N, C-alpha and C positions, 0 to 999 in steps of 0.2 A: 183184255187188258194188256198193256205194254209193261214189260219187266226189264229193268236194267240193274245189273249187279256189278259192283266194283270192289276189289280187294284193296283195303287201306291198312295203314299201320295200326289203326284202332279196331280193325275187324271189317266184316262185310257191310258195305253200304248199299242199300237197295232203294230203288225208286220204282214206284208203280203208279200208273195212271190210266184213265179211260182213254182210248185211242183218239177220240175227237177233240181232245183238249190240248194236244201238243201244239206249241206255238202261240197259244192264247195267253192273254194277260187279264187278270181279274183284280179289281180294286174295290176297297170298301174303306172310305175315309183315308187314314194314314197307312193302311195296310194294303200292300200290293203283292200279288203272286203271279209270276210268269212261269208258265210251264215250258221251260227252255228245252228245245229238242236235244241239245248237247247233254242234258242231264236226265231227261225223262224218256227220250225215245229209245226204244229197244224192241226186241222181238215180241210178237204176240205170245201170250202165255195162258195156259189153262188155269182155272181156279186152283187146282191141286198144286201146280208149279208155283203159283204166287204164295200159297199157304206155306209150302216147304221153304221157300226163300225167306219169308218173314220169320219163320221159326229159327233160321240159321243166322239172321243178320244181327249186327250190333246196333245199326241205325237204319231207319227207313223213313222215306218221305212218300206220302200216299195222297193222290189227288183224284177226285171224281166220285160220283155217287156209287158206281159199281165197285170200284177199288176200295173205297172207305167202308162200304157196307160189308165187304168180305172180311176186312181187317177187324171190324166190330163183331161180326157174327162168330169169328174164330177166337175172340178174346184177346187179340193183340192190342186193341185200342178200346178205351171206354168211350161210350157215346158222348158223355158230358165233356170230353176233351177234344171233340171234333169241332173245327172251325168252319163257319160258312162265310166265304169271301165272295161277295157279289153273286150268290147263288151256286157257288161251286164248293163242294166239301173238300176239306184238307185236314190231314192228320200227320203227326210225326211220331215216330216210335224210337225210343232209346232204351236199350237194355243196360242196366248198371250192375 
């Protein structure tokens, strides 16, 4: 998985995606998701590194079957809140 972390005024912003999805666009009716390299591209990360990052973040955007499954398996995202956009899984996480 690719992991990108950014410090913002609101806290840590994390993006995680499956490597093969960077640069792709997925559409389903009025919904469109572009896995923009400027936002999602980052270094390869282990499952443990992704879990630790999601535990520290304020906000996360997660794209791809592997990345979303990891977030669900570790309790960061509930399965019923996962979107399927043109066959690609997408979830957002916001800690309040």
